[in-house]
C-alpha positions in Angstrom: 18.8 17.7 -13.8 18.2 14.2 -14.8 18.6 11.0 -12.8 19.8 7.5 -13.7 17.5 4.8 -12.3 20.0 4.1 -9.5 20.1 7.8 -8.5 16.3 8.0 -8.7 16.0 4.8 -6.5 18.4 6.3 -3.9 16.7 9.7 -3.9 13.3 8.2 -3.2 14.4 5.1 -1.2 12.7 2.9 -3.8 14.0 -0.3 -5.3 15.2 -0.2 -8.9 12.9 -3.2 -9.8 10.0 -1.3 -8.1 10.6 1.7 -10.4 10.7 -0.5 -13.4 7.4 -2.2 -12.3 5.8 1.2 -11.8 6.8 2.0 -15.4 5.3 -1.2 -16.7 2.1 -0.4 -14.8 2.0 3.1 -16.3 2.4 4.9 -13.0 5.8 6.3 -14.0 6.2 7.4 -17.6 8.9 5.6 -19.5 11.8 8.1 -19.5 13.9 9.0 -22.4 17.1 7.0 -22.8 20.6 8.3 -23.3 22.7 7.3 -26.3 24.1 4.5 -24.1 20.5 3.1 -23.7 20.3 3.9 -20.1 17.1 5.6 -18.7 17.5 9.2 -17.8 14.6 10.4 -15.6 13.6 14.0 -15.5 13.7 16.0 -12.2 9.9 15.7 -11.7 10.2 11.9 -11.5 11.4 12.2 -7.9 8.1 14.0 -6.9 6.0 11.6 -8.8 7.7 8.6 -7.2 7.3 10.2 -3.8 3.6 10.7 -4.5 3.2 7.0 -5.4 5.1 5.9 -2.2 3.0 8.2 0.1 -0.2 7.0 -1.6 0.9 3.4 -1.0 1.6 4.1 2.7 -1.9 5.4 3.0 -3.3 2.2 1.7 -4.2 3.2 -1.9 -3.9 0.4 -4.4 -1.8 0.8 -7.6 -5.1 1.2 -9.6 -6.3 3.9 -7.2 -2.9 5.6 -7.4 -3.1 5.5 -11.2 -6.6 7.2 -11.1 -5.2 9.8 -8.7 -2.3 10.6 -11.0 -4.7 10.9 -13.9 -6.9 13.2 -12.0 -3.9 15.3 -10.8 -3.0 15.8 -14.4 -6.5 17.1 -15.3 -9.5 16.2 -13.2 -12.0 17.5 -10.6 -11.3 17.9 -7.0 -14.6 16.1 -6.3 -13.4 13.0 -8.0 -10.1 13.0 -6.0 -12.1 13.5 -2.8 -14.4 10.6 -3.7 -11.4 8.2 -4.1 -10.0 9.4 -0.7 -13.5 9.0 1.0 -13.9 5.5 -0.5 -10.4 4.5 0.9 -11.3 6.0 4.3 -14.5 3.9 4.4 -12.5 0.8 3.5 -10.0 1.5 6.3 -12.8 2.1 8.8 -14.4 -1.3 7.8 -11.0 -3.0 8.2 -10.6 -1.3 11.6 -14.0 -2.6 12.8 -13.0 -6.1 11.6 -9.7 -5.9 13.5 -11.4 -4.7 16.7 -13.7 -7.7 16.5 -10.8 -10.0 16.0 -8.9 -8.4 18.9 -11.9 -8.8 21.2 -12.2 -12.4 20.3 -8.6 -13.1 20.8 -8.6 -11.2 24.1 -11.5 -13.4 25.3 -9.8 -16.6 24.2 -6.5 -15.7 25.9 -8.3 -14.5 29.0 -10.1 -17.9 29.4 -6.9 -19.9 28.9 -4.6 -20.3 31.8 -1.6 -21.3 29.7 -0.9 -24.3 31.9 -1.8 -28.0 31.6 -2.4 -30.3 28.7 -3.8 -29.1 25.3 -6.9 -31.1 25.9 -9.6 -28.7 27.2 -7.7 -25.6 26.0 -10.4 -22.9 25.5 -8.5 -21.4 22.6 -8.4 -24.7 20.7 -12.0 -25.4 21.6 -13.1 -22.0 20.4 -11.2 -22.4 17.1 -12.7 -25.9 16.6 -16.2 -24.5 17.3 -18.6 -25.0 14.4 -20.2 -21.6 14.5 
């Protein structure tokens, strides 16, 4: 079975322009074209596009996804794991940063009554602090 770009987009809940972009980036191989000039995607394009979308949802960049696809085609499991571990470390760092940001915002909002003039507002004073 082959798919038109519209059918592939619908089957994977992906925009047509996104599919074309993935082709330009080399994430999706350029499909053969019918005599009419329209793209005709092979059946495995659905799985590949789903792989890309799941990888994006997990936070992988397009470059990282490209590397994973290359390794999937012929690489070592250790290399794939190394990419996933690096992504996990990056996410843990971002979570730490987000927790610090949350604590700072909680502290600022706790100190502000939400009433009265802006002058003397602890949130504004904290944001204006030169630290």
